[in-house]
N, CA, C, O and the ligand as a Tripos MOL2 file, in Angstrom:
@<TRIPOS>MOLECULE
protein
  313   311    79     0     0
PROTEIN
NO_CHARGES

@<TRIPOS>ATOM
      1 N         110.5270   92.0240  121.9760 N.3       1 MET1
      2 CA        110.4660   92.3680  120.6130 C.3       1 MET1
      3 C         110.3660   93.7970  120.4620 C.2       1 MET1
      4 O         109.4420   94.4520  120.9450 O.2       1 MET1
      5 N         111.4280   94.3390  119.7130 N.am      2 PRO2
      6 CA        111.4400   95.9110  119.5140 C.3       2 PRO2
      7 C         110.1490   96.3470  118.7580 C.2       2 PRO2
      8 O         109.6450   95.7090  117.8340 O.2       2 PRO2
      9 N         109.7110   97.4400  119.2380 N.am      3 ARG3
     10 CA        108.5770   98.0940  118.3860 C.3       3 ARG3
     11 C         109.1960   98.4870  117.1690 C.2       3 ARG3
     12 O         110.4120   98.6260  117.0330 O.2       3 ARG3
     13 N         108.2780   98.6790  116.2220 N.am      4 LYS4
     14 CA        108.6500   99.1440  114.8880 C.3       4 LYS4
     15 C         108.0060  100.6430  114.6530 C.2       4 LYS4
     16 O         107.0960  101.0530  115.3740 O.2       4 LYS4
     17 N         108.4790  101.3040  113.7410 N.am      5 VAL5
     18 CA        108.1050  102.6110  113.3530 C.3       5 VAL5
     19 C         107.8850  102.7790  111.9170 C.2       5 VAL5
     20 O         108.7640  102.4590  111.1160 O.2       5 VAL5
     21 N         106.6990  103.2910  111.5270 N.am      6 ALA6
     22 CA        106.5090  103.6630  110.2180 C.3       6 ALA6
     23 C         106.3030  105.2280  110.2520 C.2       6 ALA6
     24 O         105.5270  105.8070  111.0130 O.2       6 ALA6
     25 N         107.0650  105.7850  109.3680 N.am      7 ASP7
     26 CA        107.2450  107.2540  109.3050 C.3       7 ASP7
     27 C         106.9510  107.7500  108.0310 C.2       7 ASP7
     28 O         107.7010  107.4410  107.1050 O.2       7 ASP7
     29 N         105.8460  108.5720  107.8030 N.am      8 CYS8
     30 CA        105.3630  108.9990  106.4540 C.3       8 CYS8
     31 C         106.5660  109.9440  105.8640 C.2       8 CYS8
     32 O         106.7630  110.0170  104.6510 O.2       8 CYS8
     33 N         107.2850  110.5980  106.7370 N.am      9 ARG9
     34 CA        108.3150  111.4130  106.1930 C.3       9 ARG9
     35 C         109.3410  110.7420  105.4820 C.2       9 ARG9
     36 O         110.0570  111.3770  104.7090 O.2       9 ARG9
     37 N         109.5020  109.4190  105.6760 N.am     10 ASP10
     38 CA        110.5490  108.5760  104.9840 C.3      10 ASP10
     39 C         109.9010  108.2450  103.5910 C.2      10 ASP10
     40 O         110.6430  107.8800  102.6780 O.2      10 ASP10
     41 N         108.6720  108.3470  103.4080 N.am     11 THR11
     42 CA        108.0060  107.8110  102.2000 C.3      11 THR11
     43 C         107.9140  108.6900  101.1080 C.2      11 THR11
     44 O         107.1700  109.6690  101.1760 O.2      11 THR11
     45 N         108.6320  108.4360  100.0420 N.am     12 PRO12
     46 CA        108.3640  109.3580   98.8590 C.3      12 PRO12
     47 C         107.0560  109.4060   98.3320 C.2      12 PRO12
     48 O         106.3390  108.4380   98.5830 O.2      12 PRO12
     49 N         106.6200  110.2720   97.6960 N.am     13 SER13
     50 CA        105.2280  110.3360   97.1130 C.3      13 SER13
     51 C         104.3320  110.6720   98.1500 C.2      13 SER13
     52 O         103.1400  110.5320   97.8780 O.2      13 SER13
     53 N         104.6140  111.0660   99.2250 N.am     14 VAL14
     54 CA        103.7080  111.6410  100.1840 C.3      14 VAL14
     55 C         103.8040  113.1030  100.5150 C.2      14 VAL14
     56 O         104.8790  113.6210  100.8150 O.2      14 VAL14
     57 N         102.6540  113.7740  100.4560 N.am     15 MET15
     58 CA        102.4870  115.1770  100.3980 C.3      15 MET15
     59 C         102.5960  115.7960  101.8880 C.2      15 MET15
     60 O         101.5600  116.0450  102.5040 O.2      15 MET15
     61 N         103.8290  116.0330  102.4410 N.am     16 GLY16
     62 CA        104.0080  116.8460  103.6650 C.3      16 GLY16
     63 C         103.3290  116.1520  104.9060 C.2      16 GLY16
     64 O         103.0220  116.8360  105.8820 O.2      16 GLY16
     65 N         103.0780  114.7090  104.8710 N.am     17 CYS17
     66 CA        102.4390  114.0620  105.8300 C.3      17 CYS17
     67 C         103.6350  113.8190  106.9330 C.2      17 CYS17
     68 O         104.7690  113.4600  106.6150 O.2      17 CYS17
     69 N         103.2460  114.0450  108.1470 N.am     18 THR18
     70 CA        104.3310  113.9280  109.2090 C.3      18 THR18
     71 C         103.9540  112.7900  110.2470 C.2      18 THR18
     72 O         104.5160  112.6860  111.3370 O.2      18 THR18
     73 N         103.0370  112.0220  109.8420 N.am     19 LEU19
     74 CA        102.4810  110.9610  110.6490 C.3      19 LEU19
     75 C         103.5880  109.8890  111.0270 C.2      19 LEU19
     76 O         104.3160  109.4150  110.1550 O.2      19 LEU19
     77 N         103.6710  109.5800  112.1620 N.am     20 THR20
     78 CA        104.4770  108.3190  112.7420 C.3      20 THR20
     79 C         103.6970  107.3460  113.4170 C.2      20 THR20
     80 O         102.8920  107.7470  114.2580 O.2      20 THR20
     81 N         103.8060  106.1030  113.1830 N.am     21 ILE21
     82 CA        103.1080  105.0730  113.6980 C.3      21 ILE21
     83 C         104.0830  104.0720  114.3410 C.2      21 ILE21
     84 O         105.0030  103.5620  113.7010 O.2      21 ILE21
     85 N         103.8370  103.8140  115.6470 N.am     22 SER22
     86 CA        104.7660  102.9150  116.3100 C.3      22 SER22
     87 C         104.0270  101.8060  117.0640 C.2      22 SER22
     88 O         102.9270  102.0360  117.5660 O.2      22 SER22
     89 N         104.6180  100.5960  117.1530 N.am     23 GLY23
     90 CA        104.0030   99.5270  117.8290 C.3      23 GLY23
     91 C         104.6600   98.3100  117.2730 C.2      23 GLY23
     92 O         105.7020   98.3480  116.6180 O.2      23 GLY23
     93 N         103.9700   97.1840  117.5790 N.am     24 GLU24
     94 CA        104.4600   95.9020  117.0880 C.3      24 GLU24
     95 C         104.3180   95.7830  115.6000 C.2      24 GLU24
     96 O         103.3840   96.3230  115.0080 O.2      24 GLU24
     97 N         105.2770   95.0520  114.9730 N.am     25 GLU25
     98 CA        105.2990   95.1570  113.5480 C.3      25 GLU25
     99 C         103.9100   94.8500  112.6820 C.2      25 GLU25
    100 O         103.6360   95.5340  111.6950 O.2      25 GLU25
    101 N         103.1050   93.8240  113.1120 N.am     26 ASP26
    102 CA        101.9810   93.5920  112.5100 C.3      26 ASP26
    103 C         100.9680   94.7370  112.7490 C.2      26 ASP26
    104 O         100.1970   95.0460  111.8400 O.2      26 ASP26
    105 N         100.9420   95.3850  113.9560 N.am     27 GLU27
    106 CA        100.0330   96.4120  114.2460 C.3      27 GLU27
    107 C         100.3860   97.6470  113.3470 C.2      27 GLU27
    108 O          99.5020   98.2710  112.7610 O.2      27 GLU27
    109 N         101.6790   97.9660  113.2640 N.am     28 VAL28
    110 CA        102.2740   99.1440  112.4540 C.3      28 VAL28
    111 C         101.9030   98.9300  111.0630 C.2      28 VAL28
    112 O         101.3730   99.8380  110.4230 O.2      28 VAL28
    113 N         102.1580   97.7320  110.5250 N.am     29 VAL29
    114 CA        101.9500   97.5240  109.0460 C.3      29 VAL29
    115 C         100.4440   97.6880  108.7250 C.2      29 VAL29
    116 O         100.1160   98.2730  107.6920 O.2      29 VAL29
    117 N          99.4910   97.1750  109.6050 N.am     30 ARG30
    118 CA         98.0490   97.2000  109.3690 C.3      30 ARG30
    119 C          97.6430   98.7210  109.4120 C.2      30 ARG30
    120 O          96.9600   99.2040  108.5090 O.2      30 ARG30
    121 N          98.0500   99.4110  110.4100 N.am     31 ALA31
    122 CA         97.8060  100.8480  110.5900 C.3      31 ALA31
    123 C          98.3400  101.7440  109.5010 C.2      31 ALA31
    124 O          97.6890  102.6740  109.0250 O.2      31 ALA31
    125 N          99.5130  101.4260  109.1500 N.am     32 ALA32
    126 CA        100.1540  102.1690  108.1240 C.3      32 ALA32
    127 C          99.4690  102.0290  106.7250 C.2      32 ALA32
    128 O          99.2740  102.9930  105.9850 O.2      32 ALA32
    129 N          99.1290  100.7620  106.4350 N.am     33 VAL33
    130 CA         98.3360  100.4290  105.2060 C.3      33 VAL33
    131 C          97.0230  101.0870  105.0770 C.2      33 VAL33
    132 O          96.6210  101.6040  104.0350 O.2      33 VAL33
    133 N          96.3270  101.0370  106.2720 N.am     34 GLU34
    134 CA         94.9290  101.7510  106.2930 C.3      34 GLU34
    135 C          95.0950  103.2850  106.0830 C.2      34 GLU34
    136 O          94.2760  103.8980  105.4000 O.2      34 GLU34
    137 N          96.1950  103.9280  106.6930 N.am     35 HIS35
    138 CA         96.4650  105.2130  106.4890 C.3      35 HIS35
    139 C          96.7480  105.5760  105.1470 C.2      35 HIS35
    140 O          96.1960  106.5240  104.5890 O.2      35 HIS35
    141 N          97.6820  104.7710  104.5660 N.am     36 ALA36
    142 CA         98.0600  105.0630  103.1320 C.3      36 ALA36
    143 C          96.8720  105.0990  102.2560 C.2      36 ALA36
    144 O          96.7440  105.9650  101.3910 O.2      36 ALA36
    145 N          95.9150  104.0800  102.4880 N.am     37 ILE37
    146 CA         94.7640  103.8970  101.7130 C.3      37 ILE37
    147 C          93.8330  105.1860  101.9530 C.2      37 ILE37
    148 O          93.5540  105.8900  100.9830 O.2      37 ILE37
    149 N          93.4050  105.4670  103.0830 N.am     38 SER38
    150 CA         92.4380  106.4090  103.4950 C.3      38 SER38
    151 C          92.8910  107.8680  103.3910 C.2      38 SER38
    152 O          92.1010  108.7720  103.1180 O.2      38 SER38
    153 N          94.2770  108.0730  103.6350 N.am     39 VAL39
    154 CA         94.7440  109.3830  103.5500 C.3      39 VAL39
    155 C          95.5720  109.7160  102.2780 C.2      39 VAL39
    156 O          95.5950  110.8530  101.8060 O.2      39 VAL39
    157 N          96.2230  108.7070  101.7690 N.am     40 HIS40
    158 CA         97.0640  109.0430  100.4160 C.3      40 HIS40
    159 C          96.5380  108.5500   99.3450 C.2      40 HIS40
    160 O          97.0790  108.7380   98.2550 O.2      40 HIS40
    161 N          95.4290  107.8560   99.4640 N.am     41 GLY41
    162 CA         94.6720  107.2750   98.2510 C.3      41 GLY41
    163 C          95.4100  106.1200   97.6670 C.2      41 GLY41
    164 O          95.1790  105.8490   96.4890 O.2      41 GLY41
    165 N          96.2560  105.4130   98.3270 N.am     42 HIS42
    166 CA         96.7740  104.2020   97.6910 C.3      42 HIS42
    167 C          95.7500  103.1060   97.5740 C.2      42 HIS42
    168 O          94.6760  103.1930   98.1710 O.2      42 HIS42
    169 N          96.0800  102.0060   96.7660 N.am     43 GLU43
    170 CA         95.1940  101.0400   96.5390 C.3      43 GLU43
    171 C          95.6670   99.8150   97.5360 C.2      43 GLU43
    172 O          96.8340   99.6240   97.8770 O.2      43 GLU43
    173 N          94.6600   99.1110   97.8930 N.am     44 ASP44
    174 CA         94.9730   97.9700   98.7250 C.3      44 ASP44
    175 C          95.5880   96.8590   98.1280 C.2      44 ASP44
    176 O          94.8830   95.8890   97.8470 O.2      44 ASP44
    177 N          96.9190   96.8460   97.8640 N.am     45 THR45
    178 CA         97.3770   95.7640   97.0860 C.3      45 THR45
    179 C          98.4480   95.1670   97.8340 C.2      45 THR45
    180 O          98.9470   95.7320   98.8070 O.2      45 THR45
    181 N          98.8630   93.9070   97.3620 N.am     46 GLN46
    182 CA         99.9430   93.2400   98.2250 C.3      46 GLN46
    183 C         101.2860   94.0040   98.0690 C.2      46 GLN46
    184 O         102.0990   93.9070   98.9880 O.2      46 GLN46
    185 N         101.5740   94.7330   97.0100 N.am     47 GLU47
    186 CA        102.6890   95.4610   96.8710 C.3      47 GLU47
    187 C         102.7480   96.6910   97.9500 C.2      47 GLU47
    188 O         103.7840   97.0510   98.5080 O.2      47 GLU47
    189 N         101.5560   97.2280   98.1300 N.am     48 LEU48
    190 CA        101.6100   98.2970   99.2580 C.3      48 LEU48
    191 C         101.9510   97.6040  100.6750 C.2      48 LEU48
    192 O         102.7070   98.1090  101.5050 O.2      48 LEU48
    193 N         101.3400   96.4770  100.8160 N.am     49 TRP49
    194 CA        101.6420   95.7940  102.1820 C.3      49 TRP49
    195 C         103.1340   95.4850  102.2600 C.2      49 TRP49
    196 O         103.7170   95.6520  103.3320 O.2      49 TRP49
    197 N         103.7880   95.0400  101.1760 N.am     50 ASP50
    198 CA        105.0200   94.6450  101.3270 C.3      50 ASP50
    199 C         105.9960   95.7730  101.3350 C.2      50 ASP50
    200 O         107.0530   95.6960  101.9600 O.2      50 ASP50
    201 N         105.6400   96.8380  100.6310 N.am     51 ALA51
    202 CA        106.4200   98.1570  100.7020 C.3      51 ALA51
    203 C         106.4220   98.7540  102.0510 C.2      51 ALA51
    204 O         107.4170   99.2670  102.5640 O.2      51 ALA51
    205 N         105.1900   98.6550  102.6330 N.am     52 THR52
    206 CA        105.0070   99.2400  104.0250 C.3      52 THR52
    207 C         105.8570   98.4180  105.0520 C.2      52 THR52
    208 O         106.5440   99.0040  105.8890 O.2      52 THR52
    209 N         105.8080   97.2090  104.9850 N.am     53 ARG53
    210 CA        106.6040   96.3220  105.9150 C.3      53 ARG53
    211 C         107.9540   96.4860  105.6300 C.2      53 ARG53
    212 O         108.7570   96.4280  106.5610 O.2      53 ARG53
    213 N         108.3580   96.6950  104.4170 N.am     54 ALA54
    214 CA        109.8450   96.9010  104.2070 C.3      54 ALA54
    215 C         110.4090   98.0820  104.6250 C.2      54 ALA54
    216 O         111.6250   98.1950  104.7830 O.2      54 ALA54
    217 N         109.4200   99.2000  104.8670 N.am     55 SER55
    218 CA        109.8320  100.4420  105.1920 C.3      55 SER55
    219 C         110.0270  100.7450  106.6780 C.2      55 SER55
    220 O         110.5830  101.7640  107.0880 O.2      55 SER55
    221 N         109.5010   99.7300  107.4860 N.am     56 LEU56
    222 CA        109.5180   99.9140  108.9860 C.3      56 LEU56
    223 C         110.9900   99.9950  109.3350 C.2      56 LEU56
    224 O         111.8770   99.4500  108.6780 O.2      56 LEU56
    225 N         111.1900  100.7970  110.5360 N.am     57 LYS57
    226 CA        112.4830  100.7880  111.1320 C.3      57 LYS57
    227 C         112.1610  100.5060  112.5730 C.2      57 LYS57
    228 O         111.0530  100.6690  113.0830 O.2      57 LYS57
    229 N         113.3200  100.0370  113.2220 N.am     58 ASP58
    230 CA        113.2260   99.7520  114.7560 C.3      58 ASP58
    231 C         112.8990  101.0920  115.5270 C.2      58 ASP58
    232 O         113.4310  102.1430  115.1700 O.2      58 ASP58
    233 N         112.1490  101.0530  116.4300 N.am     59 GLU59
    234 CA        111.9180  102.2550  117.2190 C.3      59 GLU59
    235 C         113.1140  102.5600  118.1640 C.2      59 GLU59
    236 O         113.5640  101.6840  118.9030 O.2      59 GLU59
    237 N         113.5760  103.7120  118.1300 N.am     60 VAL60
    238 CA        114.7040  104.0930  118.9540 C.3      60 VAL60
    239 C         114.1720  105.1440  119.9480 C.2      60 VAL60
    240 O         113.7060  106.2150  119.5590 O.2      60 VAL60
    241 N         114.2620  104.7860  121.2900 N.am     61 MET61
    242 CA        113.9530  105.6820  122.1870 C.3      61 MET61
    243 C         115.1630  106.3780  122.9180 C.2      61 MET61
    244 O         115.8630  105.7420  123.7060 O.2      61 MET61
    245 N         115.3740  107.6340  122.6450 N.am     62 PRO62
    246 CA        116.5280  108.3490  123.2280 C.3      62 PRO62
    247 C         116.7540  108.0510  124.7090 C.2      62 PRO62
    248 O         115.8850  108.2620  125.5550 O.2      62 PRO62
    249 N         117.8720  107.5870  124.9630 N.am     63 GLY63
    250 CA        118.2680  107.3160  126.3450 C.3      63 GLY63
    251 C         117.8490  106.1500  126.9770 C.2      63 GLY63
    252 O         118.2320  105.8630  128.1110 O.2      63 GLY63
    253 N         116.9860  105.3620  126.2360 N.am     64 ALA64
    254 CA        116.4200  104.1370  126.9470 C.3      64 ALA64
    255 C         117.1810  103.0350  126.6260 C.2      64 ALA64
    256 O         117.7530  102.9890  125.5370 O.2      64 ALA64
    257 N         117.2700  102.0770  127.4870 N.am     65 ALA65
    258 CA        117.9360  100.6860  127.3020 C.3      65 ALA65
    259 C         117.1290  100.0800  126.3540 C.2      65 ALA65
    260 O         115.9180  100.2680  126.2410 O.2      65 ALA65
    261 N         117.9330   99.2280  125.5600 N.am     66 PRO66
    262 CA        117.2260   98.4470  124.4270 C.3      66 PRO66
    263 C         116.0790   97.4730  124.9430 C.2      66 PRO66
    264 O         114.9820   97.4030  124.3890 O.2      66 PRO66
    265 N         116.4060   96.8060  125.9430 N.am     67 VAL67
    266 CA        115.4630   95.8320  126.4900 C.3      67 VAL67
    267 C         114.6690   96.6360  127.6720 C.2      67 VAL67
    268 O         114.3620   97.8230  127.5670 O.2      67 VAL67
    269 N         114.3820   95.8340  128.7980 N.am     68 ALA68
    270 CA        113.7870   96.5030  129.9220 C.3      68 ALA68
    271 C         112.4740   97.1290  129.4730 C.2      68 ALA68
    272 O         112.3290   98.3390  129.6530 O.2      68 ALA68
    273 N         111.5760   96.4680  128.9450 N.am     69 GLN69
    274 CA        110.2310   96.9540  128.5620 C.3      69 GLN69
    275 C         109.2170   96.3290  129.1320 C.2      69 GLN69
    276 O         108.8620   95.2670  128.6200 O.2      69 GLN69
    277 N         108.5720   96.7870  130.2190 N.am     70 PRO70
    278 CA        107.4570   96.1660  131.0230 C.3      70 PRO70
    279 C         106.3720   95.8520  129.9970 C.2      70 PRO70
    280 O         105.9670   96.6700  129.1720 O.2      70 PRO70
    281 N         105.8980   94.4900  130.1290 N.am     71 SER71
    282 CA        104.8570   94.1130  129.2620 C.3      71 SER71
    283 C         103.4370   94.1510  129.9590 C.2      71 SER71
    284 O         102.4120   93.8850  129.3310 O.2      71 SER71
    285 N         103.4430   94.4610  131.1580 N.am     72 ALA72
    286 CA        102.1560   94.3900  131.9000 C.3      72 ALA72
    287 C         101.3840   95.5350  131.2890 C.2      72 ALA72
    288 O         101.8810   96.5660  130.8350 O.2      72 ALA72
    289 N          99.9640   95.1860  131.3430 N.am     73 GLY73
    290 CA         99.0890   96.2680  130.8120 C.3      73 GLY73
    291 C          98.8610   96.1930  129.3930 C.2      73 GLY73
    292 O          97.8850   96.7850  128.9330 O.2      73 GLY73
    293 N          99.6630   95.5160  128.6040 N.am     74 GLN74
    294 CA         99.4380   95.5130  127.0800 C.3      74 GLN74
    295 C          98.2180   94.5840  126.7700 C.2      74 GLN74
    296 O          98.0360   93.5350  127.3880 O.2      74 GLN74
    297 N          97.4870   94.9810  125.8910 N.am     75 THR75
    298 CA         96.4210   94.1510  125.4270 C.3      75 THR75
    299 C          97.0420   93.3330  124.2850 C.2      75 THR75
    300 O          97.8830   93.8470  123.5470 O.2      75 THR75
    301 N          96.6480   92.1020  124.1380 N.am     76 PRO76
    302 CA         97.2240   91.3010  123.0080 C.3      76 PRO76
    303 C          96.6290   91.6400  121.8670 C.2      76 PRO76
    304 O          95.4640   92.0380  121.8800 O.2      76 PRO76
    305 N          97.3830   91.5260  120.6570 N.am     77 ALA77
    306 CA         96.9960   91.8720  119.4300 C.3      77 ALA77
    307 C          95.9320   90.7980  118.9960 C.2      77 ALA77
    308 O          96.0510   89.5900  119.1980 O.2      77 ALA77
    309 N          94.8480   91.4280  118.3530 N.am     78 SER78
    310 CA         93.8040   90.4470  118.1290 C.3      78 SER78
    311 C          94.1910   89.2060  117.5020 C.2      78 SER78
    312 O          93.3490   88.3340  117.2860 O.2      78 SER78
    313 ZN        100.7540  109.9080  105.8440 Zn       79 ZN79
@<TRIPOS>BOND
     1     1     2 1
     2     2     3 1
     3     3     4 2
     4     3     5 am
     5     5     6 1
     6     6     7 1
     7     7     8 2
     8     7     9 am
     9     9    10 1
    10    10    11 1
    11    11    12 2
    12    11    13 am
    13    13    14 1
    14    14    15 1
    15    15    16 2
    16    15    17 am
    17    17    18 1
    18    18    19 1
    19    19    20 2
    20    19    21 am
    21    21    22 1
    22    22    23 1
    23    23    24 2
    24    23    25 am
    25    25    26 1
    26    26    27 1
    27    27    28 2
    28    27    29 am
    29    29    30 1
    30    30    31 1
    31    31    32 2
    32    31    33 am
    33    33    34 1
    34    34    35 1
    35    35    36 2
    36    35    37 am
    37    37    38 1
    38    38    39 1
    39    39    40 2
    40    39    41 am
    41    41    42 1
    42    42    43 1
    43    43    44 2
    44    43    45 am
    45    45    46 1
    46    46    47 1
    47    47    48 2
    48    47    49 am
    49    49    50 1
    50    50    51 1
    51    51    52 2
    52    51    53 am
    53    53    54 1
    54    54    55 1
    55    55    56 2
    56    55    57 am
    57    57    58 1
    58    58    59 1
    59    59    60 2
    60    59    61 am
    61    61    62 1
    62    62    63 1
    63    63    64 2
    64    63    65 am
    65    65    66 1
    66    66    67 1
    67    67    68 2
    68    67    69 am
    69    69    70 1
    70    70    71 1
    71    71    72 2
    72    71    73 am
    73    73    74 1
    74    74    75 1
    75    75    76 2
    76    75    77 am
    77    77    78 1
    78    78    79 1
    79    79    80 2
    80    79    81 am
    81    81    82 1
    82    82    83 1
    83    83    84 2
    84    83    85 am
    85    85    86 1
    86    86    87 1
    87    87    88 2
    88    87    89 am
    89    89    90 1
    90    90    91 1
    91    91    92 2
    92    91    93 am
    93    93    94 1
    94    94    95 1
    95    95    96 2
    96    95    97 am
    97    97    98 1
    98    98    99 1
    99    99   100 2
   100    99   101 am
   101   101   102 1
   102   102   103 1
   103   103   104 2
   104   103   105 am
   105   105   106 1
   106   106   107 1
   107   107   108 2
   108   107   109 am
   109   109   110 1
   110   110   111 1
   111   111   112 2
   112   111   113 am
   113   113   114 1
   114   114   115 1
   115   115   116 2
   116   115   117 am
   117   117   118 1
   118   118   119 1
   119   119   120 2
   120   119   121 am
   121   121   122 1
   122   122   123 1
   123   123   124 2
   124   123   125 am
   125   125   126 1
   126   126   127 1
   127   127   128 2
   128   127   129 am
   129   129   130 1
   130   130   131 1
   131   131   132 2
   132   131   133 am
   133   133   134 1
   134   134   135 1
   135   135   136 2
   136   135   137 am
   137   137   138 1
   138   138   139 1
   139   139   140 2
   140   139   141 am
   141   141   142 1
   142   142   143 1
   143   143   144 2
   144   143   145 am
   145   145   146 1
   146   146   147 1
   147   147   148 2
   148   147   149 am
   149   149   150 1
   150   150   151 1
   151   151   152 2
   152   151   153 am
   153   153   154 1
   154   154   155 1
   155   155   156 2
   156   155   157 am
   157   157   158 1
   158   158   159 1
   159   159   160 2
   160   159   161 am
   161   161   162 1
   162   162   163 1
   163   163   164 2
   164   163   165 am
   165   165   166 1
   166   166   167 1
   167   167   168 2
   168   167   169 am
   169   169   170 1
   170   170   171 1
   171   171   172 2
   172   171   173 am
   173   173   174 1
   174   174   175 1
   175   175   176 2
   176   175   177 am
   177   177   178 1
   178   178   179 1
   179   179   180 2
   180   179   181 am
   181   181   182 1
   182   182   183 1
   183   183   184 2
   184   183   185 am
   185   185   186 1
   186   186   187 1
   187   187   188 2
   188   187   189 am
   189   189   190 1
   190   190   191 1
   191   191   192 2
   192   191   193 am
   193   193   194 1
   194   194   195 1
   195   195   196 2
   196   195   197 am
   197   197   198 1
   198   198   199 1
   199   199   200 2
   200   199   201 am
   201   201   202 1
   202   202   203 1
   203   203   204 2
   204   203   205 am
   205   205   206 1
   206   206   207 1
   207   207   208 2
   208   207   209 am
   209   209   210 1
   210   210   211 1
   211   211   212 2
   212   211   213 am
   213   213   214 1
   214   214   215 1
   215   215   216 2
   216   215   217 am
   217   217   218 1
   218   218   219 1
   219   219   220 2
   220   219   221 am
   221   221   222 1
   222   222   223 1
   223   223   224 2
   224   223   225 am
   225   225   226 1
   226   226   227 1
   227   227   228 2
   228   227   229 am
   229   229   230 1
   230   230   231 1
   231   231   232 2
   232   231   233 am
   233   233   234 1
   234   234   235 1
   235   235   236 2
   236   235   237 am
   237   237   238 1
   238   238   239 1
   239   239   240 2
   240   239   241 am
   241   241   242 1
   242   242   243 1
   243   243   244 2
   244   243   245 am
   245   245   246 1
   246   246   247 1
   247   247   248 2
   248   247   249 am
   249   249   250 1
   250   250   251 1
   251   251   252 2
   252   251   253 am
   253   253   254 1
   254   254   255 1
   255   255   256 2
   256   255   257 am
   257   257   258 1
   258   258   259 1
   259   259   260 2
   260   259   261 am
   261   261   262 1
   262   262   263 1
   263   263   264 2
   264   263   265 am
   265   265   266 1
   266   266   267 1
   267   267   268 2
   268   267   269 am
   269   269   270 1
   270   270   271 1
   271   271   272 2
   272   271   273 am
   273   273   274 1
   274   274   275 1
   275   275   276 2
   276   275   277 am
   277   277   278 1
   278   278   279 1
   279   279   280 2
   280   279   281 am
   281   281   282 1
   282   282   283 1
   283   283   284 2
   284   283   285 am
   285   285   286 1
   286   286   287 1
   287   287   288 2
   288   287   289 am
   289   289   290 1
   290   290   291 1
   291   291   292 2
   292   291   293 am
   293   293   294 1
   294   294   295 1
   295   295   296 2
   296   295   297 am
   297   297   298 1
   298   298   299 1
   299   299   300 2
   300   299   301 am
   301   301   302 1
   302   302   303 1
   303   303   304 2
   304   303   305 am
   305   305   306 1
   306   306   307 1
   307   307   308 2
   308   307   309 am
   309   309   310 1
   310   310   311 1
   311   311   312 2
@<TRIPOS>SUBSTRUCTURE
     1 MET1         2 RESIDUE 1 A MET
     2 PRO2         6 RESIDUE 1 A PRO
     3 ARG3        10 RESIDUE 1 A ARG
     4 LYS4        14 RESIDUE 1 A LYS
     5 VAL5        18 RESIDUE 1 A VAL
     6 ALA6        22 RESIDUE 1 A ALA
     7 ASP7        26 RESIDUE 1 A ASP
     8 CYS8        30 RESIDUE 1 A CYS
     9 ARG9        34 RESIDUE 1 A ARG
    10 ASP10       38 RESIDUE 1 A ASP
    11 THR11       42 RESIDUE 1 A THR
    12 PRO12       46 RESIDUE 1 A PRO
    13 SER13       50 RESIDUE 1 A SER
    14 VAL14       54 RESIDUE 1 A VAL
    15 MET15       58 RESIDUE 1 A MET
    16 GLY16       62 RESIDUE 1 A GLY
    17 CYS17       66 RESIDUE 1 A CYS
    18 THR18       70 RESIDUE 1 A THR
    19 LEU19       74 RESIDUE 1 A LEU
    20 THR20       78 RESIDUE 1 A THR
    21 ILE21       82 RESIDUE 1 A ILE
    22 SER22       86 RESIDUE 1 A SER
    23 GLY23       90 RESIDUE 1 A GLY
    24 GLU24       94 RESIDUE 1 A GLU
    25 GLU25       98 RESIDUE 1 A GLU
    26 ASP26      102 RESIDUE 1 A ASP
    27 GLU27      106 RESIDUE 1 A GLU
    28 VAL28      110 RESIDUE 1 A VAL
    29 VAL29      114 RESIDUE 1 A VAL
    30 ARG30      118 RESIDUE 1 A ARG
    31 ALA31      122 RESIDUE 1 A ALA
    32 ALA32      126 RESIDUE 1 A ALA
    33 VAL33      130 RESIDUE 1 A VAL
    34 GLU34      134 RESIDUE 1 A GLU
    35 HIS35      138 RESIDUE 1 A HIS
    36 ALA36      142 RESIDUE 1 A ALA
    37 ILE37      146 RESIDUE 1 A ILE
    38 SER38      150 RESIDUE 1 A SER
    39 VAL39      154 RESIDUE 1 A VAL
    40 HIS40      158 RESIDUE 1 A HIS
    41 GLY41      162 RESIDUE 1 A GLY
    42 HIS42      166 RESIDUE 1 A HIS
    43 GLU43      170 RESIDUE 1 A GLU
    44 ASP44      174 RESIDUE 1 A ASP
    45 THR45      178 RESIDUE 1 A THR
    46 GLN46      182 RESIDUE 1 A GLN
    47 GLU47      186 RESIDUE 1 A GLU
    48 LEU48      190 RESIDUE 1 A LEU
    49 TRP49      194 RESIDUE 1 A TRP
    50 ASP50      198 RESIDUE 1 A ASP
    51 ALA51      202 RESIDUE 1 A ALA
    52 THR52      206 RESIDUE 1 A THR
    53 ARG53      210 RESIDUE 1 A ARG
    54 ALA54      214 RESIDUE 1 A ALA
    55 SER55      218 RESIDUE 1 A SER
    56 LEU56      222 RESIDUE 1 A LEU
    57 LYS57      226 RESIDUE 1 A LYS
    58 ASP58      230 RESIDUE 1 A ASP
    59 GLU59      234 RESIDUE 1 A GLU
    60 VAL60      238 RESIDUE 1 A VAL
    61 MET61      242 RESIDUE 1 A MET
    62 PRO62      246 RESIDUE 1 A PRO
    63 GLY63      250 RESIDUE 1 A GLY
    64 ALA64      254 RESIDUE 1 A ALA
    65 ALA65      258 RESIDUE 1 A ALA
    66 PRO66      262 RESIDUE 1 A PRO
    67 VAL67      266 RESIDUE 1 A VAL
    68 ALA68      270 RESIDUE 1 A ALA
    69 GLN69      274 RESIDUE 1 A GLN
    70 PRO70      278 RESIDUE 1 A PRO
    71 SER71      282 RESIDUE 1 A SER
    72 ALA72      286 RESIDUE 1 A ALA
    73 GLY73      290 RESIDUE 1 A GLY
    74 GLN74      294 RESIDUE 1 A GLN
    75 THR75      298 RESIDUE 1 A THR
    76 PRO76      302 RESIDUE 1 A PRO
    77 ALA77      306 RESIDUE 1 A ALA
    78 SER78      310 RESIDUE 1 A SER
    79 ZN79       313 GROUP 0 **** ****
């Protein structure tokens, strides 16, 4: 499964925030929503979750093959 990226620089209405969050989709959505609430003052609404999930991009690693991602050592998502 490709990792996803949430990038504050892609989000309008953000004041100069350059944070990038990457990981599996559910992890990124959760972290990005919590960030949006705590840092950007958004309210915890379904719309925020939907918009955050919709804004995710596939992670692109320069020069890396699309697959070949070792899974050893990863902790399972709660
Ligand atoms: Zn931000």
